[in-house]
C-alpha positions as CSV (number, residue, x, y, z in Angstrom):
1,M,57.6,10.8,15.8
2,D,55.1,12.4,13.5
3,S,56.3,14.7,10.8
4,D,54.5,17.7,12.1
5,M,56.6,17.7,15.3
6,A,59.8,17.3,13.2
7,V,58.9,20.5,11.4
8,V,58.4,22.3,14.6
9,C,61.5,20.9,16.3
10,P,63.8,19.2,13.8
11,D,66.0,17.9,16.7
12,Q,63.9,14.9,17.8
13,V,66.7,13.6,20.1
14,F,66.6,16.8,22.0
15,L,62.8,16.8,22.1
16,R,62.7,13.2,23.5
17,R,65.5,14.0,26.1
18,Q,63.9,17.3,27.2
19,T,60.6,15.6,27.6
20,Q,62.1,12.9,29.8
21,L,64.0,15.7,31.9
22,I,60.8,17.7,32.2
23,C,58.5,14.7,33.2
24,N,61.1,13.1,35.5
25,S,61.9,16.3,37.4
26,Y,58.2,17.2,37.8
27,R,57.6,13.8,39.3
28,Q,60.7,14.1,41.5
29,W,59.5,17.4,42.9
30,T,55.8,17.1,43.0
31,G,55.1,13.3,43.2
32,R,52.7,13.7,40.3
33,T,53.0,12.8,36.6
34,L,52.5,15.2,33.7
35,I,51.7,12.5,31.1
36,D,51.1,8.7,31.1
37,G,53.7,6.3,29.9
38,D,57.6,6.0,29.7
39,P,58.8,9.7,29.5
40,A,61.8,8.6,27.4
41,S,59.6,7.4,24.5
42,D,58.8,9.1,21.3
43,E,55.0,8.6,22.2
44,A,55.6,10.5,25.5
45,A,57.3,13.4,23.6
46,K,54.3,13.5,21.3
47,R,51.8,13.4,24.2
48,L,53.5,16.2,26.1
49,F,53.9,18.4,22.9
50,E,50.1,17.9,22.0
51,A,48.9,18.2,25.7
52,G,45.9,20.4,26.5
53,F,48.1,22.5,29.0
54,A,51.2,24.7,28.5
55,V,54.7,23.5,29.4
56,L,57.9,25.5,28.8
57,S,61.4,25.2,29.9
58,H,64.4,27.4,30.0
59,D,68.1,26.7,30.0
60,T,70.8,27.7,32.6
61,R,72.3,30.8,30.9
62,P,72.7,33.9,33.0
63,D,69.8,35.3,31.0
64,P,67.9,32.0,30.4
65,V,66.4,31.3,27.0
66,F,63.5,29.1,26.4
67,N,64.5,25.8,25.0
68,Y,61.2,23.9,25.0
69,A,57.5,24.8,24.5
70,N,54.7,22.5,23.7
71,R,52.1,23.5,21.1
72,F,49.8,24.8,23.7
73,A,52.4,27.2,25.1
74,M,53.4,28.4,21.6
75,R,49.8,29.2,21.0
76,L,49.5,31.0,24.4
77,F,52.6,33.1,23.8
78,G,51.9,33.5,20.0
79,M,55.2,32.3,18.8
80,S,56.7,29.5,16.6
81,W,59.2,27.1,17.9
82,Q,61.9,29.0,16.2
83,E,60.8,32.2,17.9
84,I,60.3,31.0,21.3
85,T,63.5,28.9,21.5
86,Q,65.4,32.1,20.7
87,S,63.6,34.2,23.3
88,P,65.0,34.9,26.8
89,S,62.3,33.7,29.3
90,R,62.4,37.2,30.9
91,H,60.6,38.5,27.8
92,S,57.5,36.5,29.0
93,A,56.9,39.0,31.7
94,E,56.4,42.8,31.4
95,A,59.4,44.8,32.4
96,M,57.6,46.2,35.5
97,L,56.9,42.7,36.7
98,Q,60.5,41.4,36.4
99,E,61.2,41.7,40.1
100,D,58.2,39.5,40.8
101,R,59.5,37.0,38.3
102,D,63.0,37.2,39.7
103,R,61.6,36.4,43.2
104,L,59.8,33.4,41.8
105,L,62.8,31.9,40.1
106,K,64.8,32.4,43.4
107,R,62.1,30.7,45.4
108,V,62.1,27.8,42.9
109,S,65.9,27.5,43.0
110,A,65.8,27.2,46.7
111,D,62.8,25.0,47.2
112,G,62.9,22.8,44.1
113,Y,59.4,23.9,42.9
114,V,56.4,26.0,43.6
115,D,52.9,25.1,42.7
116,D,51.0,28.3,43.5
117,Y,52.5,30.9,41.1
118,S,50.3,33.6,39.7
119,G,51.3,36.5,37.5
120,V,50.8,38.5,34.3
121,R,52.5,37.2,31.2
122,I,52.9,38.8,27.8
123,A,52.5,37.3,24.3
124,K,54.6,38.2,21.3
125,D,51.9,40.6,20.0
126,G,51.8,42.4,23.4
127,S,48.5,41.0,24.6
128,R,48.6,40.2,28.3
129,F,47.3,37.1,30.2
130,M,47.1,36.2,33.9
131,I,48.4,32.8,34.8
132,R,47.1,31.3,38.1
133,N,48.4,28.3,40.3
134,A,51.3,27.6,37.8
135,T,53.8,25.0,38.8
136,V,57.6,25.9,38.2
137,W,60.2,23.4,39.0
138,N,64.0,22.8,38.7
139,L,65.2,20.5,36.0
140,I,67.6,18.0,37.6
141,D,68.8,14.9,35.7
142,E,69.5,11.4,37.1
143,N,73.0,12.5,38.1
144,G,71.8,15.6,40.0
145,V,72.9,18.1,37.3
146,F,70.8,21.3,37.1
147,H,69.4,22.0,33.6
148,G,67.3,25.0,34.1
149,Q,63.6,25.3,35.0
150,A,60.1,24.3,33.7
151,A,56.7,25.7,34.1
152,L,53.3,24.1,33.8
153,I,50.4,26.4,33.1
154,T,46.9,25.0,33.3
155,E,44.9,28.2,34.3
156,W,45.1,31.4,32.3
157,Q,42.8,34.3,31.4
158,S,43.2,36.9,28.7
159,L,43.5,40.5,30.0
160,R,42.0,42.8,27.5
């Protein structure tokens, strides 16, 4: 794993496992792949981290906290690894849009994934952006254990 990624996320074992969980769960729900290659490899972790699209995941706490964001997602939300992985995922939506976000997460919990989500998100500096056709899916390991949810953002537009 390259040293730049180690600075961003010092827990390389977590990074490799989370990449595998994100990629395998995405394939399970959608039938598509996020990245090429073995998702359990260091190379896959690097490819997902450096991908030209945003991927984030949050944990299973009652108020879920982001536990993964690739470089693109960190730029989009204007946060470092340390900041984003201490941020409740609800902070990514404006307070008035929380009901929409809550409905989305309930739909994902019930159906496994959605690939048509659009909504306004907010960066650390308060700037807003619209995401379109985002995919949000449940993270389920090989034993069927639920580990949270992840999101893929490929379409976004700044709202100024």
